C-alpha positions in Angstrom: 10.7 13.5 -17.8 12.9 9.7 -16.8 16.4 11.8 -17.9 15.4 14.4 -15.6 14.5 11.8 -12.9 17.8 10.0 -13.3 19.6 13.0 -12.8 17.2 13.5 -9.4 18.4 10.6 -8.0 21.9 10.4 -9.4 22.1 14.2 -7.3 19.7 12.4 -4.2 22.4 8.9 -3.6 25.2 11.5 -3.7 24.1 14.2 -1.4 23.5 10.5 0.7 27.1 9.8 0.6 28.4 13.0 1.6 25.4 12.8 4.5 27.2 9.4 5.3 31.0 10.4 5.5 30.4 12.9 7.5 29.0 11.0 10.2 25.6 12.1 10.1 22.3 10.4 10.4 21.2 10.2 6.5 17.8 10.2 7.8 16.6 8.8 3.9 18.4 12.2 2.8 16.5 12.8 -0.8 17.1 9.3 -2.1 13.7 7.3 -1.7 15.7 4.2 -0.9 16.6 0.8 -2.5 13.5 -0.7 -3.2 12.9 2.1 -6.1 16.5 1.5 -7.1 15.4 -2.0 -8.5 12.4 -0.8 -9.9 9.6 -3.3 -8.3 6.2 -1.2 -7.3 2.8 -2.2 -6.5 0.0 -0.3 -7.2 -2.3 0.6 -5.3 -6.5 0.4 -6.7 -9.6 1.1 -5.6 -13.0 0.4 -7.1 -16.0 2.0 -5.2 -19.6 0.2 -7.0 -23.3 0.9 -7.2 -24.8 -0.5 -4.0 -27.4 -2.6 -5.8 -24.1 -4.7 -7.3 -22.0 -5.7 -4.6 -22.5 -8.9 -4.0 -23.1 -9.2 -8.1 -19.6 -7.8 -9.0 -17.7 -9.7 -6.0 -19.0 -13.1 -7.5 -18.1 -11.9 -11.1 -14.6 -11.1 -9.8 -14.1 -14.1 -7.9 -15.7 -16.4 -11.2 -13.3 -14.5 -13.1 -10.1 -12.8 -11.3 -7.6 -16.1 -13.0 -8.4 -14.0 -16.5 -6.9 -11.1 -14.8 -3.3 -13.3 -12.8 -2.8 -15.3 -15.8 -1.2 -11.2 -16.7 0.4 -10.3 -13.6 0.9 -10.6 -10.1 -1.7 -10.3 -7.9 -0.6 -9.7 -3.8 -3.6 -8.7 -2.6 -8.0 -8.9 -3.1 -10.2 -6.8 0.3 -13.9 -5.9 0.6 -13.9 -2.9 2.6 -16.3 -3.1 5.6 -15.1 0.1 7.3 -13.8 3.9 6.8 -15.6 3.1 3.1 -19.1 1.0 2.0 -19.4 -0.9 -1.5 -15.6 -0.6 -2.3 -12.9 -2.9 -3.1 -9.2 -2.4 -2.5 -5.9 -4.2 -4.2 -2.8 -4.3 -4.9 -1.0 -5.5 -7.7 3.0 -6.5 -8.5 5.4 -4.6 -10.7 8.8 -5.1 -11.5 8.9 -2.2 -13.8 6.8 0.2 -15.8 7.2 -1.2 -18.7 5.7 -4.5 -17.8 2.8 -2.9 -15.9 2.5 -1.1 -20.2 2.8 -4.3 -21.4 0.0 -6.4 -19.0 -2.5 -3.3 -19.9 -1.5 -4.1 -23.7 -2.1 -7.4 -23.8 -5.4 -6.8 -21.3 -6.8 -4.9 -24.0 -5.9 -7.9 -26.7 -7.4 -10.2 -23.9 -11.2 -11.3 -25.8 -11.7 -13.7 -22.8 -11.1 -10.7 -20.7 -12.9 -7.8 -22.3 -16.1 -10.0 -23.1 -16.1 -11.9 -20.1 -15.1 -10.0 -17.2 -14.8 -6.1 -18.1 -17.9 -5.8 -20.3 -19.8 -7.2 -17.4 -17.9 -5.3 -14.1 -17.7 -1.9 -15.9 -21.2 -1.1 -15.3 -21.1 -1.8 -11.9 -18.3 0.8 -10.8 -19.3 4.2 -9.7 -15.3 5.0 -9.6 -11.7 3.5 -10.2 -9.1 4.9 -8.8 -5.1 3.7 -8.7 -1.9 4.8 -7.0 2.0 3.9 -7.6 3.5 2.5 -4.4 7.3 1.6 -2.7 7.9 -0.2 -0.3 9.6 2.1 1.9 13.7 0.6 2.5 12.9 -1.0 5.7 9.6 -2.5 5.1 9.0 -5.8 3.1 6.5 -7.6 2.4 6.1 -10.1 5.3 2.7 -12.0 4.8 0.5 -13.4 8.4 1.5 -15.8 10.4 -1.9 -17.4 9.3 -4.6 -17.3 7.2 -8.4 -15.6 8.4 -8.3 -12.5 9.6 -8.5 -8.7 8.6 -6.9 -6.4 7.4 -6.4 -2.4 8.7 -5.1 -0.2 5.7 -3.7 3.2 7.5 -3.5 5.8 5.1 -1.1 9.0 6.6 -0.7 12.5 4.6 2.2 13.7 5.3 3.5 17.4 5.5 5.4 17.8 2.4 8.8 17.3 2.4 8.9 13.7 1.7 11.1 11.3 3.7 14.5 13.5 4.6 11.8 16.0 6.4 9.6 12.6 7.8 11.0 9.4 7.6 12.5 8.4 11.0 10.0 9.5 12.4 7.3 7.7 10.5 9.3 4.2 10.8 9.9 4.5 14.6 6.1 5.0 14.9 5.0 2.3 12.4 8.1 -0.2 14.3 7.6 0.2 17.7 3.6 -0.9 16.6 5.3 -3.3 15.4 7.8 -4.5 17.8 5.7 -4.1 20.3 3.6 -7.0 19.2 0.5 -4.5 18.4 0.0 -5.7 14.9 1.9 -7.5 12.2 2.6 -5.7 9.9 2.6 -6.5 6.0 4.1 -3.8 4.8 4.8 -0.2 4.6 4.3 1.6 1.4 5.0 5.4 0.1 3.3 6.7 -2.8 5.2 7.8 -6.1 2.1 8.7 -7.8 -1.3 9.9 -6.5 -1.1 12.1 -4.0 2.0 12.4 -3.0 3.9 12.5 1.0 1.5 10.1 1.4 2.2 6.7 3.5 0.7 3.6 4.0 1.0 0.7 6.7 -1.2 -2.7 5.7 -1.2 -4.1 9.0 -3.1 -7.7 10.2 -5.4 -8.3 12.9 -6.7 -12.1 14.0 -10.2 -10.2 14.1 -12.0 -7.0 14.7 -12.1 -7.4 18.0 -8.1 -8.3 18.4 -7.8 -5.1 16.6 -9.5 -3.5 19.6 -7.6 -4.9 22.1 -5.0 -4.4 20.9 -5.1 -0.8 19.9 -6.2 -0.9 23.7 -2.8 -1.4 24.7 -1.0 0.1 22.4 -2.6 3.4 24.1 -0.8 2.1 27.1 2.7 2.3 25.4 4.7 5.0 26.4 7.1 3.3 23.6 4.1 3.3 20.0 3.1 6.9 22.7 6.2 8.6 22.4 7.3 7.6 18.9 3.3 8.2 17.8 3.2 12.2 19.0 6.8 13.1 16.9 5.7 11.6 14.3 2.4 13.2 14.1 4.0 17.0 13.7 4.8 16.0 10.9 1.0 14.2 9.9 -2.0 16.2 8.5 -4.1 13.5 7.8 -5.1 10.5 8.0 -7.4 7.7 6.8 -7.7 3.7 7.5 -9.9 0.8 6.3 -10.9 -2.7 7.9 -10.9 -4.9 5.0 -11.8 -8.9 4.7 -9.6 -11.0 1.9 -11.7 -11.7 -1.1 -11.1 -16.0 -1.2 -9.5 -15.5 -4.4 -6.8 -13.1 -2.8 -2.9 -14.5 -2.1 -2.8 -12.5 1.0 -5.6 -14.0 3.1 
């Protein structure tokens, strides 16, 4: 399978080079971009908690999360306030699939992690979901200017075809929001495992009310309106969540 994928990526880079030599706009062609070439990816995890156990789960995680972060890097951990009750969302960074496999193996052999956290946390959960995502080629993780705000995870299910089809339009829609000062973009990610052709924009705001104000302002920005109008022609559906960072979240 990895041989097939490597062959596909080599073909993708060849096509991209042809586009550039012909003077055309590459539109990411088929290649998914330079971030994937160096292997770093981000695992999105969403846990749904039994309503009566929500407070207990958050307390336990606050006390024991250090047992998990001893094994790999946590980017952020949030409690969902709007867009999904009794949920937590967290992002883990890995340098490669081999590193993640090693981390999972180490966790399975860590008695403190199993006894002090997993054995207590699992009965509190209704479900667990995960996705593997990469930063889109033009994005980076950009921390907010200060702590104490709220985060919005906006997820877009695009039409099949990948960034060769909709990448430029999605970039324009997100970039005009960020460049216009309407929101602080923490990062833009596209899916590798999970639902394909899905992209996520993680935004930061000072408060829910500040978000409401800048959203109202963005609706009157002609550049944003034009970019969004183009992007939605490739859109199948979208969802969002407003989230508060937990005390132990590196992104606060």
